[in-house]
C-alpha positions as CSV (number, residue, x, y, z in Angstrom):
1,M,-45.2,10.3,49.1
2,W,-43.5,6.9,48.8
3,P,-44.8,6.3,45.2
4,F,-42.9,9.4,44.0
5,W,-39.7,8.2,45.6
6,L,-40.3,4.6,44.3
7,L,-40.0,6.1,40.7
8,F,-36.8,8.0,41.6
9,I,-35.2,5.1,43.4
10,T,-36.0,2.7,40.5
11,A,-34.1,4.9,38.2
12,A,-31.3,5.5,40.7
13,V,-30.8,1.7,41.1
14,G,-30.5,1.5,37.4
15,V,-27.8,4.2,37.4
16,G,-25.9,2.3,40.1
17,A,-26.2,-1.1,38.4
18,R,-25.4,0.5,34.9
19,P,-26.8,-2.5,33.0
20,R,-26.3,-2.7,29.3
21,V,-29.3,-2.0,27.2
22,G,-29.9,-4.9,24.9
23,K,-32.4,-7.6,24.0
24,P,-31.8,-9.7,27.1
25,L,-32.9,-6.6,29.2
26,V,-36.0,-5.6,27.2
27,F,-38.1,-7.1,29.9
28,I,-36.6,-4.8,32.5
29,W,-37.5,-1.7,30.5
30,V,-41.0,-3.2,29.9
31,A,-41.5,-3.8,33.6
32,V,-40.2,-0.3,34.5
33,G,-42.5,1.2,31.8
34,V,-45.6,-0.6,33.2
35,M,-44.8,0.4,36.7
36,F,-44.3,4.1,35.8
37,S,-47.5,4.1,33.7
38,V,-49.5,2.5,36.5
39,V,-48.3,5.0,39.2
40,L,-48.7,8.0,36.9
41,G,-52.0,6.8,35.3
42,F,-54.0,5.3,38.1
43,R,-53.6,8.2,40.5
44,H,-56.6,9.6,42.4
45,E,-57.1,13.4,43.0
46,V,-53.4,14.0,42.2
47,G,-52.5,17.2,40.2
48,A,-53.8,20.7,40.4
49,D,-56.3,20.2,37.5
50,W,-57.6,16.9,38.6
51,F,-61.2,18.0,39.0
52,N,-61.1,20.0,35.7
53,Y,-60.1,16.8,33.9
54,V,-62.8,14.8,35.6
55,E,-65.4,17.4,34.4
56,M,-64.0,17.2,30.9
57,F,-64.3,13.5,30.9
58,E,-67.9,13.4,32.2
59,A,-69.0,16.1,29.7
60,T,-67.3,14.4,26.8
61,R,-68.6,10.9,27.3
62,W,-72.2,11.9,26.5
63,L,-71.3,13.8,23.2
64,S,-71.3,12.4,19.7
65,F,-68.0,11.7,18.1
66,K,-68.2,14.8,15.9
67,E,-69.0,17.0,18.9
68,A,-66.1,15.5,20.9
69,Y,-63.7,16.0,18.0
70,S,-64.7,19.6,17.5
71,I,-64.2,20.7,21.2
72,G,-60.5,21.4,20.8
73,D,-57.4,19.3,21.3
74,P,-59.3,16.6,19.4
75,G,-56.9,13.7,20.3
76,Y,-57.6,14.1,24.0
77,F,-61.3,14.6,23.8
78,V,-61.8,11.7,21.3
79,L,-59.8,9.5,23.7
80,N,-62.2,10.5,26.5
81,W,-65.1,9.8,24.2
82,L,-63.8,6.3,23.2
83,I,-63.1,5.3,26.8
84,G,-66.5,6.6,27.9
85,Q,-68.3,4.6,25.2
86,Y,-66.8,1.4,26.5
87,G,-67.7,2.1,30.2
88,G,-64.3,3.4,31.2
89,D,-63.5,6.3,33.5
90,I,-60.9,9.1,34.0
91,Y,-58.4,6.6,35.4
92,W,-58.2,4.8,32.0
93,T,-57.8,8.1,30.1
94,N,-55.0,9.0,32.5
95,F,-53.4,5.6,32.1
96,V,-53.3,5.8,28.3
97,C,-51.8,9.3,28.6
98,A,-49.2,8.2,31.1
99,A,-48.3,5.2,28.9
100,V,-47.6,7.5,26.0
101,L,-45.4,9.7,28.1
102,T,-43.6,6.7,29.6
103,W,-43.2,5.2,26.1
104,G,-41.7,8.3,24.7
105,T,-39.5,8.8,27.7
106,I,-38.0,5.2,27.6
107,V,-37.5,5.3,23.8
108,F,-35.6,8.6,24.2
109,C,-33.6,7.5,27.2
110,Q,-32.5,4.3,25.5
111,R,-30.8,6.4,22.8
112,Q,-28.6,8.1,25.5
113,P,-25.2,6.9,26.6
114,N,-26.5,6.4,30.1
115,P,-30.2,5.6,29.7
116,W,-30.9,5.2,33.5
117,L,-29.3,8.5,34.3
118,A,-31.5,10.1,31.6
119,L,-34.6,8.4,33.2
120,L,-33.6,9.7,36.6
121,A,-33.4,13.2,35.3
122,A,-36.9,12.8,33.9
123,V,-38.6,11.7,37.2
124,P,-38.8,14.8,39.5
125,Y,-40.4,17.2,37.1
126,M,-41.2,15.8,33.7
127,L,-42.8,12.6,34.9
128,I,-44.2,13.5,38.4
129,V,-45.2,17.1,37.8
130,V,-46.0,17.2,34.1
131,G,-47.1,13.6,33.8
132,M,-49.6,13.9,36.7
133,G,-50.6,17.5,36.4
134,Y,-50.6,18.6,32.7
135,T,-52.3,15.5,31.3
136,R,-52.9,16.8,27.7
137,Q,-49.5,18.4,27.4
138,S,-47.9,15.3,28.9
139,V,-49.2,13.2,26.0
140,A,-47.9,15.8,23.6
141,L,-44.5,15.7,25.3
142,G,-44.5,11.9,25.0
143,F,-45.0,12.1,21.3
144,A,-42.5,14.9,21.1
145,L,-39.9,12.7,22.7
146,L,-40.5,10.1,20.0
147,G,-40.0,12.9,17.5
148,F,-36.8,14.1,19.0
149,A,-35.5,10.5,18.9
150,A,-36.4,10.3,15.2
151,L,-34.9,13.7,14.4
152,G,-31.7,12.6,16.1
153,D,-31.5,10.0,13.4
154,S,-32.2,12.5,10.7
155,R,-35.7,11.1,10.1
156,T,-37.4,14.4,9.5
157,R,-40.7,13.0,8.2
158,A,-41.0,10.9,11.3
159,F,-40.4,13.9,13.5
160,V,-43.2,15.8,11.6
161,F,-45.5,12.9,12.1
162,W,-45.0,12.6,15.9
163,V,-45.2,16.4,16.4
164,A,-48.5,16.5,14.4
165,L,-49.8,13.7,16.6
166,A,-48.7,15.6,19.7
167,A,-50.6,18.7,18.4
168,L,-53.8,16.7,18.4
169,F,-53.5,16.5,22.2
170,H,-52.1,20.0,22.9
171,K,-52.0,22.7,20.2
172,S,-48.8,24.2,21.6
173,A,-46.8,21.3,20.1
174,V,-46.9,23.0,16.7
175,L,-44.2,25.3,18.0
176,L,-41.8,22.4,17.6
177,F,-42.1,22.2,13.8
178,P,-39.4,24.8,13.0
179,I,-36.8,22.8,14.9
180,A,-36.7,20.3,12.1
181,A,-35.7,22.9,9.5
182,L,-33.1,24.4,11.8
183,A,-31.6,21.1,12.7
184,A,-31.5,19.6,9.2
185,S,-28.0,18.8,8.0
186,R,-28.9,17.9,4.4
187,N,-31.5,19.2,1.9
188,R,-32.2,22.1,4.1
189,V,-34.3,24.0,1.6
190,L,-36.5,21.0,1.0
191,T,-36.7,20.3,4.7
192,G,-37.7,23.9,5.4
193,V,-40.5,23.8,2.8
194,L,-41.8,20.5,4.3
195,V,-41.8,21.8,7.8
196,L,-43.4,25.2,6.8
197,A,-46.1,23.3,4.9
198,A,-46.7,21.0,7.9
199,T,-46.8,24.0,10.2
200,A,-49.2,25.9,8.1
201,M,-51.5,22.9,7.8
202,A,-51.3,22.2,11.5
203,Y,-52.1,25.9,12.2
204,Y,-55.1,25.9,9.9
205,L,-56.5,22.7,11.3
206,L,-55.7,23.2,15.0
207,L,-54.8,26.7,16.0
208,Q,-56.6,29.1,13.7
209,D,-59.8,29.4,15.7
210,S,-58.1,29.6,19.1
211,S,-54.8,31.5,18.4
212,E,-56.2,34.8,19.7
213,A,-57.6,33.1,22.8
214,L,-54.3,31.4,23.5
215,W,-52.4,34.7,23.2
216,A,-54.9,36.5,25.4
217,N,-54.9,33.8,28.1
218,Y,-51.1,33.3,28.2
219,V,-49.6,36.7,27.3
220,D,-52.1,39.6,27.4
221,Q,-53.3,38.6,30.9
222,D,-49.6,38.2,32.0
223,L,-50.5,35.1,34.0
224,Q,-47.8,34.1,36.4
225,S,-46.8,30.5,36.5
226,E,-45.6,29.6,40.0
227,G,-42.0,28.5,39.8
228,G,-41.8,29.2,36.1
229,A,-38.5,31.0,36.4
230,I,-37.0,28.1,38.3
231,R,-38.1,25.6,35.7
232,V,-36.7,27.7,32.9
233,A,-33.5,28.0,34.8
234,M,-33.4,24.2,35.1
235,N,-33.3,24.0,31.3
236,A,-30.8,26.9,31.0
237,I,-28.2,25.1,33.1
238,P,-27.8,22.1,30.7
239,A,-28.2,24.4,27.8
240,A,-25.1,26.4,28.9
241,A,-23.2,23.2,29.5
242,L,-24.0,21.9,26.0
243,I,-22.9,25.1,24.4
244,L,-19.6,25.1,26.3
245,F,-18.8,21.4,25.7
246,S,-20.8,20.7,22.6
247,K,-18.3,18.5,20.8
248,R,-17.6,16.3,23.8
249,L,-21.2,15.9,24.8
250,A,-22.6,15.5,21.3
251,P,-19.8,14.4,18.9
252,E,-22.1,13.5,16.0
253,L,-22.7,16.6,13.9
254,H,-26.4,16.2,13.1
255,E,-27.3,15.4,16.7
256,R,-25.2,18.3,18.0
257,R,-26.9,20.7,15.6
258,L,-30.3,19.7,16.8
259,W,-29.6,20.0,20.5
260,L,-27.6,23.2,20.1
261,W,-30.7,24.8,18.6
262,I,-32.8,23.5,21.5
263,A,-30.2,24.9,23.9
264,V,-30.5,28.3,22.2
265,F,-34.3,28.2,22.6
266,A,-33.9,27.3,26.3
267,L,-31.6,30.2,26.9
268,V,-34.0,32.6,25.0
269,C,-36.7,31.6,27.5
270,V,-34.7,33.1,30.4
271,P,-35.3,36.8,29.6
272,L,-38.8,36.1,28.1
273,V,-40.1,34.5,31.3
274,A,-40.4,38.0,32.9
275,L,-42.8,39.1,30.1
276,A,-45.2,36.1,30.1
277,S,-44.1,33.5,32.6
278,T,-47.0,31.1,32.0
279,A,-46.7,31.1,28.2
280,V,-42.9,30.6,28.4
281,D,-43.2,28.0,31.1
282,R,-45.6,25.9,28.9
283,V,-43.3,26.2,25.9
284,A,-40.3,25.3,28.2
285,L,-42.0,22.0,29.0
286,Y,-41.0,20.8,25.5
287,L,-37.4,21.7,26.2
288,I,-37.1,19.5,29.3
289,P,-35.7,16.6,27.2
290,L,-32.6,18.8,27.0
291,Q,-32.0,17.9,30.6
292,L,-32.1,14.2,29.9
293,F,-29.8,14.6,26.9
294,V,-27.1,16.6,28.6
295,F,-27.1,15.1,32.1
296,S,-26.9,11.6,30.7
297,R,-23.7,12.8,28.8
298,L,-22.0,14.8,31.5
299,P,-20.0,11.8,32.7
300,R,-18.2,12.0,29.4
301,L,-16.4,15.1,30.7
302,A,-14.7,13.0,33.3
303,H,-11.2,11.8,32.5
304,S,-11.3,8.7,34.7
305,T,-13.6,6.5,36.8
306,A,-12.3,8.3,39.9
307,T,-13.8,11.5,38.7
308,R,-16.7,10.0,36.8
309,T,-18.3,8.3,39.8
310,P,-18.5,11.5,41.9
311,L,-20.0,13.3,38.9
312,V,-22.7,10.8,38.5
313,L,-23.4,10.9,42.2
314,A,-23.6,14.7,42.1
315,I,-26.3,14.4,39.3
316,V,-28.3,11.9,41.3
317,L,-28.1,14.1,44.4
318,Y,-29.1,17.2,42.4
319,Y,-32.3,15.6,41.1
320,A,-33.0,14.1,44.5
321,A,-32.8,17.6,45.9
322,V,-35.1,18.9,43.2
323,Q,-37.7,16.3,44.0
324,F,-37.4,16.8,47.7
325,V,-37.7,20.5,47.5
326,W,-40.6,20.4,45.1
327,L,-42.6,17.9,47.1
328,N,-42.1,19.7,50.4
329,Y,-41.9,23.4,49.6
330,A,-43.5,24.1,46.2
331,T,-46.6,26.2,46.3
332,H,-48.8,23.7,44.6
333,A,-47.2,20.5,46.0
334,G,-50.3,19.9,48.1
335,Y,-52.2,18.9,44.9
336,W,-49.7,16.0,44.4
337,A,-49.0,14.9,48.0
338,P,-50.0,12.7,49.6
339,Y,-50.3,10.4,46.6
340,H,-53.6,8.4,46.4
341,F,-54.1,5.3,44.2
342,M,-57.4,4.9,42.4
343,P,-60.3,3.5,44.6
344,A,-60.7,-0.2,44.5
345,G,-64.4,-0.1,44.0
346,P,-66.9,2.0,42.0
């Protein structure tokens, strides 16, 4: 299990060193991004759906472009098709997907006051579990992170672009569109019209044919996602903290408005998880960035270095405990551990 802890320790070292993010340190972030992408992408038989994704790849590579595009989640299947046409394999598909998730994560983390603490919060679940187990949704989450970063700067059209791109890899990403209208601080009517139009178009192009199947699979069958309640609770904790200390954690109004709405959605998921845990759990994956946003800001609540250092240490220990418990006691942890790197030969 050492590769999992390598990712965590790398982020923890960054927290301890507290380097300033700037042009002289770009190479550090590039090196970290490459390492994370390699570990996540070139895994072998890691993740509960590993063999399902292998079957998807093998089935897609022999199709025409039109057939691959029309399967569903066209971004992912076209990516499989392209890699298959050039003699690649599932490892290269996974690497590209991991690189998108890592890219989105680093861009998002660099916008936080303590980027390494944000990265550390991302490792145990968002990167290890989602990145290695929910491949299509992990790409969608990577693009969503780029969208959140853009929306934090009031760039609504960029947010719509990134979320639309995310929806090409996992249709559930269209659920993020209304956030733009709710979080807009200016031209709210125009923004709302833009988002509604984009949502309607995305629904027509991506969800119309499969909306009934999605509802049947995730809600009507009452599928139970193992640990879903725990993961929803992990989002609810920072959501409550943000609502209680919103002005101190997010002093800028437009950014505070955005993340308060996301916090509200995270809290709404708590009672809903009992009705359809799998559906709510999948939606809650897009709310995980709330953890990165809040925990990287919690040290702002400390009044001095004497109290700030123990608070940072407590956050590090909290996420270390999350990773340890998941890897050793989670029901499906056996699909992740032990970690295997891709075979050296064919």
